[in-house]
N, C-alpha and C positions, 0 to 999 in steps of 0.2 A: 428756416432751411428746407430745401426741397426733399422729396422722397429719395431721389438719386443720391443726394448728399448724405442722407441718413444711411443708405446702404454702403456708401463709401466709408463712412465713419465706422460702421459695423465691422467691416472687413479689415480695417487698419492697413491701408495700402503700403505704408512704409515697412511694416513688419512682413507683409507678403512679398514685397520686392526683395527684402533682405534674405528671406528663406529661399526664394527662387534663385537669387544671386549665389547663395551658399552652395547650391547644387553645382553651379559652374565652377566655383572656387574648389570644391572637392574634386572635380574632374581635373582642374588645372594642377592641383597639388599631386594628384596621382600620376599624371603624365601630360605635361603641357604640349608635347609634340603631336599627340594624337587628337587634339581638340578639333582640328579641321576635318579629320576623318569621321568623327562621331558627332558632327554638328547637329544632326537631327535628334540624336539622343539628348543633347544638351538643351535643345528647344523644348522637347517633351519633358525633360527633367525640370526645367524652369517653370513650365506651366503646372506641373505636378506640385512643386513646392509652393508656388503662388496660390493655386486654387485650394489645396488642402489647408494651408495656413488661413486663408480667408474663411473657409468653412468652419475651421476650429474656432476662430475668433467669434463668428456668429453664434455658434453653439455655446461657447463660453458665456457670451452676453445673455443668451436665452436663460441659461441656468443661474446666472448671477443677477437676474433682473431685480430680485428683492433686495439683495445686498447693495446693488448699484443705486437703488432708490434712495439709499442712505449715503453711500460713499460717492457716487457719481450720478446724481439725478439728471444731468444734462445729456447722458448717453442716449442713443437712439431709442432703445426700448423703454426705459423708465420715463423718458420725456414724452412718450406717446407717438413719436414720429414713425417708428416701425412697430407693428404689432408682433407679439411673440410668435404667432403662427407664420407670419411672413418671414420672420428670421429663420425659422426651421426650414421652410421651403427654399429659401435662398441658400442655406447651408447644404441642403440635399443636392441642389443643382451643382454647386461648386464641388461637392464630393464626387459626384459622377464624372465631372470634367477631370478632376485630379486622378481618379482611378484609370480612366481611359488613357490619359497621357502616360501614366506609369506603365500600363500594359504595353503601350506602343514603344516604350523605351527598351525593356526586356523583361523576362519573367522574374528575374531576381529583384529588379527594381520594383516590380509590381508587388512582390512579397514584402519588400521593405516598406512600401507605402501602406500596405494593409497593417503591418505591425505597428507603424507609427500612428495610424488611425486608431487602432485598438488601445494603444497606450494613452492617447489623448482622451478617448471616450472613457477609459478607466479613471483617468484623472478627473474629468468633468463630473462623472456620476458618483464615484465613491472616494477618489483620492484627494480631492480638493480640500475637504474638511480635515484631512489627516495632518496638515502642516508640512513639516520637512519632507516626509515621503512624497507628498504631492509635488513639492518643489523639484525633487529629483525626477519625477515623471515628466514635468514640463521641460526640464533641461535635457532629458533624453530626446524628446521630440525636437528641440531646437538643434541638437547635435546631429540628428539623423540625416538631414539633407547633404551634409558633407560626405557621409558614408555612401549615400545614394549616388552622388556625383562620381565618386571613385569607382563604384560598381558599374555605373553606366558606361564607363570608358575602358576600364581594364579588368572588370569582372572580379575584383578583389579590393580589400582595404589595405593600402600600403602604409608603412610605418609613419611616414610624414603626416598622413591624414589622421592616423590614430592619435598622435600627439596633439594635433590641433583640436580634434574632437574632445579630448580630455580638457583642454583649456577652455573651450566653449562651455562644456558641462559645468565646470567650476565657476566661471564668471557669471553664467546665467543663473546658477543657483544663488549666488550672492545677490543678483538683481531680484530674484523672486522673494528672497527673505526681506530685502529692502521694500519691495512692494507690500509685504505683510505689515510693515510699519505704517505705510500710507493708508491701508485699509483696516487698521486695527479696530476702529469703532464699529463698523458694520460687521466685521468678522466675529467680534466678540458677541454681538447680538445674535448671529447665526450659528454660534458654537463652532466656528472654524478654528482648528487648533494650530494656528501659526505660532512661530516662536515668539512673535511680539505679543500675542494674546496669552500664551502660557507663561512666559518668563519676563515680559516687559520689553519696551522698545530699546533700552540700552543694551541688554544682552543680545537681542536680535541684531542690533547694529554691529556689535562686536563679531558675531558669527558671520554676518554678511561680509565684513571686512576680511575675515580669515579666508573666505572663499575667493574674494577678489585677489588677495595677495598670493594665494597658492597658484592662481592662474598666471600671475606676473612672474613668479619664480620659475614656472615651466617655460616661459617664452624664449629664453636663450638656447634651449635644447636643440631645436632644428638647426640653428646656426653652428652650434658646437659639433653637431653630427655631420655637418657639411651638406645637409639636404636642401638648403636654400642659399640664394646668392646674397651678395652684399646689400642689394636693394631692399632686402627684408628688414634690415636694422633700423633705418630712420623711421619707418612707419610703425614698427613694433615698439620703438622707443616712445613715440607719441602715445600709443595705446597704453603702455605701461605707466607713463607719467599721468595720463588721465585717470586710470584706475586707482593709482596711489593717491592722487589728489582727491578723488571722490571718496576714498576710504578715510582720509584725514578729515574731510568735511563732514562725513557721516558720524564719525566718532566725536567730533566737536559739537555737532548739533544733530541729534537724532529725532527731531520733531517731525510731525507728519508732513509739514510744508517742505522742509528741507529734504526729507526722504523722497518726496515726489520729484523734486528737481534732480536729485541724483539718479533716481530710477530712469528718468528721461535722458539725461546726459550720458548714461552708461551705454545707451543704444548707439550714440555717436562713436564711442570708443570701440564698440563691437565692429562698426563699419570700417573704421580705420584699421582694426585688426585683420579684417578680411582683406583689405588692400595690401597689408603687410605680407600676407602669405601669397597673394597673387604676384606681387612684385618680386618676392623671393623665388618664385618659380621661373623667373626670367634669368637666363644665363648669358 
């Protein structure tokens, strides 16, 4: 694989696109009618979400290089394709791009970007080994682009966005716990206190499922409150079905291999969930 390919793998483009897209979704949920007016803010917001996510992925792999040498030896840094110093330089450049874009959006979005960055750095340096508290920090970072998008267009966080943010927080926490099952071997060696390490894979799987199902239970609320259109329903139904199916599969088989599959497929249900709220904003 080429050096460019290594950098692309380091930044995880799909995750970056989803986070940039999340900013646009947050704006659409806040007020779909003003998107055309604030199109520049949306472009800046997308770049902010994309760049800071890419930077955070690179920093994460830098700090995880010893754990990944056991769990994921083919990743760019442990495989030797990207040097640790190169990963940090790459992350620094992406961070600068993200902060500049946030500042160009508005001062409140710039502050949100700084807060999100502080939370992630806290997670990477001291929170990752804490287990569940670290999972909460990651989920907060994942949810913040939606807040960013709302603030970028209407300068506040509307109720509809707040509900969605809570759903994202819950479902992503479930995914982080599932990821702990995948990484249990390396995490145990590095004394990372995930639920899977502390209490075993089965209890971790049960806890992850609870978070998935809590998110599913919240999904009808926007429709019941009348804050989304009919077109929200078919897409959120697919998302709910996917999360319930993933929960059943994880409870049935909480092995590392199956947990890895579920961790990856949950990203698909996240994407369809994003589409559900976008379609729901159409009247």
